[in-house]
C-alpha positions in Angstrom: 57.7 62.2 -11.4 61.2 61.0 -10.8 61.9 57.5 -9.5 64.7 56.7 -7.1 67.4 54.6 -8.5 68.0 51.5 -6.4 71.7 51.2 -5.2 73.7 48.7 -7.0 74.7 46.0 -4.6 77.8 44.9 -6.6 79.7 48.2 -6.3 81.6 48.9 -3.0 80.5 51.7 -0.8 82.5 53.9 1.6 82.1 53.6 5.3 82.9 57.2 6.0 81.1 58.1 9.3 81.6 54.6 10.7 85.3 54.4 10.1 87.2 54.0 13.4 89.8 56.5 12.2 87.2 59.3 12.1 86.1 58.6 15.7 89.7 58.5 16.9 90.5 61.7 15.1 87.5 63.4 16.7 88.3 62.3 20.2 92.0 63.1 20.0 91.2 66.4 18.4 88.8 67.4 21.2 91.2 66.5 23.9 94.0 68.3 22.0 91.9 71.5 21.7 91.1 71.4 25.5 94.8 71.0 26.2 95.7 73.9 24.0 93.1 76.1 25.7 94.5 75.1 29.1 98.0 75.7 27.9 97.2 79.2 26.9 94.9 80.2 29.7 96.1 78.3 32.8 99.9 78.6 32.4 101.4 79.3 35.8 105.0 79.4 37.0 104.4 76.5 39.3 103.2 74.3 36.5 106.2 75.3 34.4 108.6 74.5 37.3 107.2 71.0 37.4 108.0 70.4 33.7 111.4 72.1 33.4 110.0 75.5 32.1 108.0 73.9 29.3 104.3 74.5 28.7 103.4 70.8 28.6 99.7 71.3 28.1 100.3 73.5 25.0 102.8 71.1 23.4 100.8 68.0 24.2 97.7 69.6 22.7 99.5 70.6 19.5 100.9 67.1 19.2 97.4 65.6 19.7 95.9 67.9 17.0 98.7 66.8 14.6 97.9 63.2 15.3 94.2 63.8 14.8 94.9 65.5 11.5 96.9 62.5 10.4 94.0 60.2 11.3 91.5 62.4 9.5 93.6 62.7 6.4 94.2 59.0 6.3 90.5 58.3 6.5 89.8 60.8 3.8 92.5 59.6 1.4 92.1 55.8 1.9 88.4 55.2 2.8 87.3 51.7 3.8 85.3 50.0 1.1 82.3 47.9 2.1 81.4 45.1 -0.3 
């Protein structure tokens, strides 16, 4: 029979799922994915005329995915330590 080792309360733990950067990355990533899909599927000439012949949904979605990746990488490389 194995016994569970009690966690040492003196060593810091990571707050991985509860880090606000993870939540922000997930939300911005979801919105970015939706904008990319809209930019690829619902691209009309009238919408391009409003933005100066630029697919604004596609570029905004790509930018949001890049920002979400930065947040996720930041949370992964420098985790918050809980005392």
